[in-house]
C-alpha positions, 0 to 999 in steps of 0.5 A: 224610330232610329235609323242608322247605315253603316257603311265602308269605303276604301277596301278596293287595295285589300283584294279578294279580303275586300271581296268577302269584307263587302260581302259579310259587311252587309249582313252582320254588321248592320244585324249586330248593331241593330241587335245592340241599340234595341238591346240597350233601349230596352235596357233603359226602359226596364232599368236606367230611365236615363237617355243615351246620353246620359242624363236622367229623364224628367219625373212624372207630373205631381198630379200623374206621380199620385197614382203610381206606386212607389218603385214604379219605372216613368216609362216600364209598365207592363213592359209592353214597350221595351217588349216593342223595340225591334231591328226591322231590316231596310233596304240597306238602313236597320230601324230601331224603335217601336210600333207601339202608338205612344212610343214617339211621345215617349222619346221626342215628347209631346206636341202639347208638351205635357209630356217632356221627351225620355229618349231610350234608343239612341247612341248612347256610351255603352252601344259605342264600347259595343260596337269597338269590340262586337265589329272587329271580333265578329269580323276577327270570326268570319276572317277565321272561317274564309282562310280555311 
């Protein structure tokens, strides 16, 4: 699981806007960001087969690959792992990941080294760009409602 906490400081000089920002910031942006992280992870599992840093995942071992069919995905079979990725609020932070027994092994690799790490949750260029768009747009929308 990945935990993140978005913090903003230095709003004292904005008066009433700072009060509104503080209310808005604690409620929506962390949830929107967590949902974006979860969706990005699901897409990695279903389609991309790359880590958040853009690197391709290590392929299956030859012995395991022999049990798979052409077109099978590395970490996507029944879709259970992808379906289990959900953001969960924990105080002021959100945790994004899966409670599936094997989720951590795929994210970080096995302790014995037999299963390589194939990270699927993390900060990608796509997430970075999405947050640059989501947060200001959402704030602008909320700010307009506040002014009316």
